[in-house]
N, CA, C and O of each residue as an XYZ file, in Angstrom:
300
protein
N       9.479     48.781     18.505
C       7.727     48.249     19.061
C       7.936     46.690     18.375
O       7.734     45.740     19.132
N       8.224     46.487     17.358
C       8.233     45.044     16.781
C       6.880     44.599     16.386
O       5.947     45.319     16.743
N       6.630     43.575     15.736
C       5.702     42.768     14.979
C       4.726     42.308     16.071
O       5.470     41.937     16.979
N       3.315     42.117     16.510
C       2.514     41.501     16.938
C       1.821     40.761     16.230
O       1.237     41.418     15.368
N       1.557     39.427     16.179
C       0.784     38.497     15.199
C      -0.527     38.461     16.213
O      -0.548     38.208     17.417
N      -1.473     38.758     15.431
C      -2.952     39.010     15.955
C      -3.952     37.885     15.642
O      -4.695     37.430     16.512
N      -3.944     37.401     14.220
C      -4.627     36.528     13.496
C      -4.227     36.107     12.175
O      -3.875     36.928     11.329
N      -4.275     34.522     11.900
C      -4.632     34.124     10.290
C      -5.595     33.138     10.254
O      -5.993     32.221     10.972
N      -5.849     33.654      9.122
C      -7.330     33.090      8.395
C      -6.902     32.354      7.497
O      -5.676     32.388      7.391
N      -7.752     31.288      6.368
C      -7.529     30.367      5.303
C      -8.888     31.261      4.626
O     -10.008     31.169      5.130
N      -8.639     32.010      3.579
C      -9.928     32.660      2.860
C      -9.490     32.505      1.366
O      -8.332     32.492      0.950
N     -10.773     32.376      0.561
C     -10.823     32.301     -0.748
C     -10.931     33.442     -1.150
O     -11.678     34.196     -0.526
N     -10.330     33.849     -2.135
C     -10.070     35.323     -2.558
C     -11.512     35.628     -3.192
O     -11.937     34.717     -3.901
N     -12.205     36.576     -3.080
C     -12.894     37.164     -3.928
C     -12.900     38.369     -4.577
O     -13.916     38.988     -4.895
N     -11.755     38.706     -4.776
C     -10.751     39.571     -5.966
C      -9.272     39.033     -5.735
O      -8.822     38.404     -4.777
N      -8.746     39.403     -6.721
C      -7.136     39.274     -6.728
C      -6.526     40.085     -5.781
O      -6.803     41.275     -5.635
N      -5.505     39.327     -4.980
C      -4.294     39.844     -4.388
C      -2.813     39.756     -4.788
O      -2.491     38.949     -5.660
N      -2.163     40.312     -4.373
C      -1.188     40.685     -4.444
C      -0.410     39.395     -2.882
O      -1.007     39.287     -1.810
N       0.528     38.854     -3.099
C       0.934     37.903     -2.307
C       2.391     38.840     -1.744
O       3.449     38.929     -2.367
N       2.116     39.392     -0.578
C       3.224     40.081      0.460
C       4.679     39.294      0.138
O       5.563     39.980     -0.375
N       4.940     37.949      0.408
C       6.031     37.388      0.188
C       6.642     37.300     -1.313
O       7.664     37.842     -1.733
N       5.918     36.639     -1.858
C       6.564     36.602     -3.617
C       6.248     37.716     -4.580
O       6.880     37.956     -5.608
N       4.997     38.494     -4.045
C       5.000     39.581     -5.196
C       3.975     39.078     -6.243
O       3.537     39.982     -6.955
N       3.430     37.673     -6.529
C       3.097     37.088     -7.640
C       1.464     36.986     -6.984
O       1.038     36.851     -5.837
N       0.762     37.134     -8.424
C      -0.716     37.233     -7.546
C      -1.321     36.282     -7.584
O      -1.122     35.333     -8.343
N      -2.592     36.440     -6.345
C      -3.413     35.579     -5.714
C      -4.685     35.522     -6.839
O      -5.108     36.629     -7.170
N      -5.186     34.611     -7.315
C      -6.062     34.954     -8.397
C      -7.544     34.706     -7.569
O      -7.610     33.934     -6.613
N      -8.625     35.415     -8.038
C     -10.072     35.181     -7.755
C     -10.379     33.972     -7.461
O     -10.279     33.154     -8.375
N     -10.699     33.642     -6.524
C     -11.111     32.006     -6.164
C      -9.995     31.444     -5.422
O     -10.419     30.862     -4.423
N      -8.698     31.396     -5.531
C      -7.680     30.958     -4.833
C      -7.930     30.857     -3.335
O      -8.667     31.656     -2.757
N      -7.350     29.934     -2.767
C      -7.125     30.027     -1.255
C      -5.985     30.760     -1.062
O      -5.009     30.816     -1.810
N      -6.197     31.431      0.193
C      -4.812     32.341      0.620
C      -4.995     32.431      2.370
O      -6.054     32.250      2.972
N      -3.777     32.731      2.929
C      -4.046     33.213      3.854
C      -4.024     34.566      4.190
O      -3.160     35.299      3.711
N      -4.960     35.025      5.038
C      -5.065     36.399      5.535
C      -4.236     36.521      6.630
O      -4.075     35.453      7.221
N      -3.708     37.388      7.056
C      -2.403     37.576      8.625
C      -2.927     39.128      8.983
O      -2.955     40.079      8.202
N      -3.207     39.115      9.956
C      -3.492     40.244     10.764
C      -2.560     41.190     11.561
O      -2.421     40.243     12.336
N      -2.121     41.742     11.871
C      -1.030     42.241     13.332
C      -0.912     43.430     13.223
O      -1.520     44.122     12.407
N      -0.014     43.863     14.134
C       0.474     45.293     14.101
C       2.058     45.618     14.327
O       2.887     44.918     14.909
N       2.227     46.826     13.726
C       3.983     46.893     13.780
C       3.808     48.391     13.251
O       3.590     48.572     12.053
N       3.926     49.721     14.353
C       3.868     50.695     13.848
C       2.544     51.013     13.453
O       2.316     52.018     12.779
N       1.477     50.077     13.896
C       0.251     50.382     12.848
C      -0.173     49.088     12.117
O       0.536     48.301     11.490
N      -1.831     49.054     12.407
C      -2.144     48.087     11.452
C      -1.679     47.437     10.105
O      -1.753     48.155      9.108
N      -1.229     46.214      9.967
C      -1.089     45.392      8.861
C      -1.605     44.185      8.378
O      -1.200     43.122      8.848
N      -2.602     44.227      7.336
C      -3.153     43.244      7.016
C      -2.573     42.872      5.884
O      -2.288     43.769      5.090
N      -2.267     41.506      5.547
C      -1.617     41.007      4.284
C      -1.940     39.586      3.691
O      -2.276     38.695      4.471
N      -1.852     39.339      2.344
C      -2.310     38.251      1.783
C      -1.345     37.331      1.491
O      -0.370     37.842      0.938
N      -1.274     36.170      1.665
C       0.083     35.076      1.156
C      -0.560     34.167      0.869
O      -1.601     33.691      1.322
N       0.514     33.750     -0.433
C      -0.160     32.440     -1.201
C      -0.010     30.896      0.391
O       0.788     31.172      1.288
N      -0.355     30.284      0.444
C      -0.472     28.803      1.581
C       0.808     28.566      1.374
O       1.566     28.749      2.327
N       1.230     28.214      0.390
C       2.717     27.683     -0.258
C       3.911     28.631      0.589
O       4.936     28.252      1.156
N       3.469     29.689      0.467
C       4.532     30.715      1.073
C       4.618     31.032      2.313
O       5.641     31.277      2.952
N       3.050     31.025      2.817
C       3.326     31.393      4.578
C       3.909     29.829      4.680
O       4.800     29.667      5.514
N       3.605     28.989      4.123
C       4.549     27.435      5.047
C       5.903     28.181      5.020
O       6.328     28.633      6.083
N       6.430     28.300      4.169
C       8.074     28.856      4.026
C       8.467     29.493      5.215
O       9.415     29.390      5.993
N       7.464     30.176      5.126
C       7.823     31.578      6.270
C       7.567     31.240      7.801
O       7.566     32.059      8.720
N       7.316     29.658      7.909
C       6.645     29.876      9.334
C       7.901     30.191     10.504
O       7.680     30.699     11.604
N       9.167     29.797     10.035
C      10.099     29.760     10.964
C      10.828     31.235     10.995
O      11.711     31.563     11.788
N      10.366     31.902     10.147
C      10.900     33.417     10.106
C      11.343     33.921     11.436
O      11.314     32.978     12.227
N      11.565     34.534     11.753
C      11.835     35.851     12.663
C      11.592     37.255     12.485
O      11.380     37.457     11.289
N      11.533     38.306     13.156
C      11.184     39.642     12.917
C      11.860     40.152     11.672
O      11.299     40.766     10.765
N      13.268     39.788     11.745
C      14.554     40.383     10.635
C      14.204     39.463      9.611
O      14.393     40.008      8.524
N      13.913     38.675      9.527
C      13.019     37.836      8.245
C      11.963     38.458      7.225
O      11.735     38.333      6.022
N      11.591     38.966      7.960
C      10.408     39.745      7.669
C      10.645     40.936      7.261
O      10.188     41.284      6.172
N      11.387     41.793      8.017
C      11.793     43.121      7.678
C      12.435     43.246      6.416
O      12.313     44.112      5.549
N      13.158     42.201      6.470
C      14.681     41.976      5.378
C      14.336     41.293      3.657
O      14.887     41.457      2.569
N      13.112     40.462      4.139
C      12.975     39.676      2.651
C      12.871     40.803      1.534
O      12.635     42.001      1.692
N      13.138     40.019      0.236
C      13.187     40.846     -0.821
C      12.190     39.966     -2.034
O      12.483     39.031     -2.779
N      11.098     40.623     -1.867
C       9.785     39.782     -3.148
C      10.808     39.286     -4.372
O      10.713     38.070     -4.540
N      11.659     39.863     -5.172
C      12.194     40.046     -6.064
C      13.260     38.296     -6.215
O      13.728     37.736     -7.206
N      13.273     38.048     -5.219
C      14.436     36.969     -4.264
C      13.785     35.617     -4.001
O      14.063     34.510     -4.462
N      12.783     36.023     -3.081
C      11.648     34.888     -2.996
C      11.001     34.050     -4.005
O      10.443     34.340     -5.063
N      11.174     33.155     -3.527
C      10.730     31.856     -4.669
C       9.443     31.180     -4.243
O       9.374     31.000     -3.027
N       8.369     30.747     -4.980
C       7.403     29.876     -4.503
C       7.996     28.868     -4.730
O       8.979     28.838     -5.471
N       7.362     27.535     -3.952
C       7.719     25.657     -3.978
C       6.599     25.585     -4.535
O       5.525     25.854     -3.996
N       6.791     25.157     -5.834
C       5.355     24.152     -6.265
C       5.383     22.829     -5.620
O       4.470     22.027     -5.817
């Protein structure tokens, strides 16, 4: 089937989240990207804004095969 992107929102965290890309903490009060879509069911993920920026050019396989332990945030 593959990924179907529905919506991205910039949100201010009301609680701590884990970044789907790098695995690091998104702290309460920090702005982040909330992404919603479908891939064999609904998926909602939270990402640091900088992490989302790095992944803008990723294709489907990049998302399927990325490794949080190797993904590094760019400060």
